[in-house]
N, C-alpha and C positions, 0 to 999 in steps of 0.2 A: 467730703462727707460732713454733714451737720451733726452737732452733738445729739440731736434727737434719735439718730439712727443707731447710736450705741446704747441706748437705754433698754432695759429689760422690756420685753413685749408685755403689755398690760392685758387684762382679761378681755375688754371689748375688742381689742385688736385681734386676739386669737379667735374670738367668736366671729368677727367679721371675715377673717380668712376662710373659715369653714363654711359660713353661709354663702359667701360669694362664689367659692369653688363649687359648692353643691348646685347653686343656681345656674352657673355657666354650663355645667355638665347636663343639667336638666334642659336648658335652652338649646344646647347643641343637638341633643337627641330629639327634642320637639321639632326643631327646624328640619331635621332629616326626615321626620315622619309626616309632618303637617303640610298640606298644600298651602302655599303662601306666596306673598310677593314682598320685595324689598326695593329700595332705591337703586342699589348697586346691581342686583341680579335680575330685576324685573319679576315676572311670574314664574313659579315652578311649573314643571311639565305635568299637568294633571287636568282632567276634565271637571274637577270639583271646584266649588267656589274657593277663591284664594284671598283670604284676608291679609292685611299688613302684619308682618311678624312682630310679636311682642314677647316680653319675658314672663317668667313664672309668677311674678307679683300680680300680673293682671288676671291670672287664673285664680290666685288666692284671694284677691280683694274684690273679685267680680264674678267670673264665670263659674266657679265652683258652687255658687249659691243660686244661680239662675236655673229654674226648670223651664220646660217648654211653654208653660202658661205665662210665665213672666211675673213681675211684681212691680210695685211702685218703687221709684228711686229712693224714697224714704225707707221702705222696708229693706231694700238691698243694703243700704248703709247700716241699718240696725243689725242685720244678720252678719254682715262682714266686719262690723265694728271699725270700719275704715272707709275713707272716701276713695272712690276709684276715679279714673279719668273717663267720665261718661262720654264727653264729646269726642275724645280720642277713640274710644272703643266703638262708638257709632261710626265715626269717619273711617276707621280701619276695617270695618265690615263685620264685627263680631256681634253687635247688638242692634236692635231697632228701638227707638224711643218715640212713643206716641202719646198724645193727649188722652186722658181717660174719658171714655163715654162721649167722645166728640166735643170735649170742652177745651178748646185751644187756649183759653185764658186761665186754666187751672194752674195752681202753683207748680213749679217745676218738680217739687218733691213728690207730687202726686202722679206725675207722668209714668206710664207703664214701660218697663224695660224688659225686652224679650231677646233671647238669643236668635240670631239669624241661622240659616242653614250652615253657613261657614262657622258660626259660633258653636253650633251643636257638634259639628265635626271636631273642632278644636277641643272642645270640652271633653269629648270622649277619648281623644288622643292624650290629653294632658292628665286625665284622671288617674291612670295607673302609674304614671311616670315617677312620681315621688317615691312610691314603694319600690319601683325597679332600681332607681338610683341608690336608694338606701341599701338594697340588697347588694348592689355592686360595691358599695363602701365596705360592707361586711366581708365580701370576698377579697377585696383589695387590702384592707387595713386590719382585718381580723374580726370575727364575729364577737368575741369577748370584748375587744377594744371598743367597738362601736356600741356594744351593749353597756359598757361602763360609761361612755360618753352620754348615752341616753339617760342612764340612771342618775348621773350627776346633774344633768339639765332638768330632769324631772323633779329632783329634790329641791331645786330652786323654784321651778314653776309652781309647785304646790304651795309655796310661801308667798307668791306674788299676790298683791291685794287688788290690783286693777284688772279689769276685764279687757285684756289686750287682744289685738287682731292676730291673724295667722301669718302676717307678713309685716315688714317694715312699712311705714307710711310713705306716700309720695312726698318728697321734700319740696317745700315751696320757697318763697323768697327768704334768703338768709340760710337756707338749707337746714332749718330747724325740724326736729322730730316732734316737738311739743305743740304742733298746730291744732291738735284735736284733744278735747277733754275725754278721758276714759272713765267709765263708771266703775263702781266697786264690783268685784267679782261675787257672783252668787255661789254660795257654798255647794260643792259637789256638782257644779254644772258641767265639769269635764274631769276626766281622769288623765293626769299628766302622762301616765305610762302609755296611753293610747294615742297620744299626739305624735305627729310625724316629725322627723328629725329637723327639717328646716323651720317648722313652726316653733319647736322648742328653742332653737338657736335664735330665731327672730324675736321671740318674746323676751328672752334674757337680754338681748342686745338693746331692744327698745326700752325695757325697764331701766337699764343703765343710762341710756341716752336721756330719758326723761328726768332722771335725777341730776345728771350733769347740767341740763338746761333749765333746771328749776330757778336758778338765779343767773341767767345767761349773760355772758359777754359775747361769746361766739358759739355757734352750734358745734356739737361734737363732730358732725360730718366735715365741716369746714376746718375745724381745728386739727382733727386726726389726719386729714389728708394733705391739704395745701399748706396750712400754717406750719405744720410739723416739719416740712422739708425745706423751709425757707431760712434765710439768715440775713444779717445786715450788710453783707458784702455784695449780694446779688446773685440770683439764680436765673439762667436763661428761661424765658417763658416757654420756649419750645420744648424744654426738657421736662416740664412739669407733668404731662400725661405719663411719661415713662417712670418718673420718680414716685408718683402717687398711685399709679394704677387706675386712674379715672380718666374719663374722656376729655377731649379738648373743650367740649361744651360745658362740662361740669367745672373744669378749671376756669373757664371764662366767667361763669356765673359767680364763682368764688372770688376771683380777682376784682370783678365789678363791685361786689359788696365790700370787700376789704379796702379797696382804694377809696371809695366814697366815705368810709368811716375812719380813714387815716391810719389803718394798720399796715399798709404797704404802699410803696411807691413803685410805679412802673416807668422805666426810663430807657433811653437808648443805650445799647451796649457800646462801650467805648471801642470795642474791637471792630465796630462798623457792621457792614452787610445788612443794615436795617433790622438787625436783631434787637429784641427787647429783653431787659433784665427786670426782675422784680425783687425788691429787697424789703425786709421788715423795718419799720420805723421803731422808735423807742416804745411806742404804744404796742406795736406788733410783737416786739421781743417780750414785753411784759405778758401779753396774751399767750404767747407760745409757752413761756415758763409756767403760767397759770394753768394751762391745759395739762401739762405733765403732772403738776402737783395735785390738781383736782382729780384726775383719773386715778392716780396712786392712792389718794385719800379715800375715794369712793370704793375702790377695791378693798381697802382695809375695813371700811364701814360694812361692806357686804360680808366680810368674814365674821364680823360681830353679829350681824343680823341673821344671816342664813346658816351660820356655823362654819367654823374653820375647816372641818373635814369636807363638807360638800364643795366649798370653793377650791380647796386643794385638789380634790378628786377631779373637779372640772378642768383645772389647769393641767393636771397630769394626763388627762384624756386628750386635751386639745394640743398640747405642745408637740408630741411626736407627729401628729398629722400636719400641723401648720408649719413646723420648722420656722424659718425666718420670713416666710411669705413671698419668697422670690422663686423664679423658675428654676434656679440652680439649687436652692436650699429648702424647698418645700415639697413633701410627698404629694400634696394636694394637686400639684401640676401634672401628675401622671395621667390624669384623665381629662385634661383641659385642651388637648389637641382637637381642633374642630374637624369636622368632615371636610374633605377637599372642596366640595361645592358650597360649603357654608360661608356666611358673610365674614365670620371672624378669620377665615383662612386668607382673606384678601386685604386685611388691614394689619397695622403694626401689631405684632404678637405681644400679648400681655406678659410682662416680665416681673411685675410686682402686684400683689393683691392689695386692694384698697384696705386702709386701716379702719374704715367705716364705709358701709355700702352707700353709694350715691344713687338712690332710687328716684328717678326724675319722671316728669310727665311724658317724656319722649317715648315711653314704652315699658318703663319699669325695670330696665336693665340695671344690675347691681353696681356697674361701674359708670353709669350715666351715659352709656352709648346711645 
């Protein structure tokens, strides 16, 4: 066990546990209802169009804003306040992208994005699901408890200055959240009490990440997940998905970045069997310590900025739900069992929730799957 696992869970970790669990429950239910296809399972049994399966983020940063008439790619980004994976959503069967008025040389931002038949079906299936999952949380964890969580998040949301999107951004190279500049919020443009629970969670988490990365050494996503569980003795690379709760692909992206910049060394395991160990260098150990200190300092800064009582109320609301973020110690895992025919039922079961969501271009899944 590394020293990091004994530290008190900080606010972004608790927010992450809740958001990831909500998203996985949403995704499992959407997979059950939506005609779709996957690499492992092929196409589901349905006569309807079957797009490639994606996560809740792709609804929140794309499909919820598209009406049947469509709109320019520029307008979609303006409304979503986030970039989506347009090429992926087109390739996966949810949208069509066409040049405006037969002008194939028009700037890509002017091309018209429309939902396909499969996209329209998916949109209608996704639309009520956030409310349904939130109602399940009220039944499972208590109506008052979820209400207190919403109220605490809304108290922070009302004080945020930036016009943030409804979901976390797709992480690019370096896994930074700060890849896009967000404008100032227009007063009274939204009422925090009306926002859905995952939107409130995502905006609070993104606001924290943007501050963490304002003078970045490493991203919050990379620090909170991979760097956190490493030490200078060496950790088997094969163990990192289990320890971090993120996918092999997300781990590989992290290690590539960390190795090139001298934070870690990947080497053969002396025990043999062609296994690999990854260990922190002196630079990596400094970055790990800096991560813990900066997250702690930022939470204290939030207490001063947003008020001690709202932050304390948020922690008190999240801690009973989140537990320690493990399958054995977190109530959030009660509803993460996938349907027997779901893709998560045939892969290694999640045993740890990520300490920061890894939303990647691969479909927007919160653990980088």
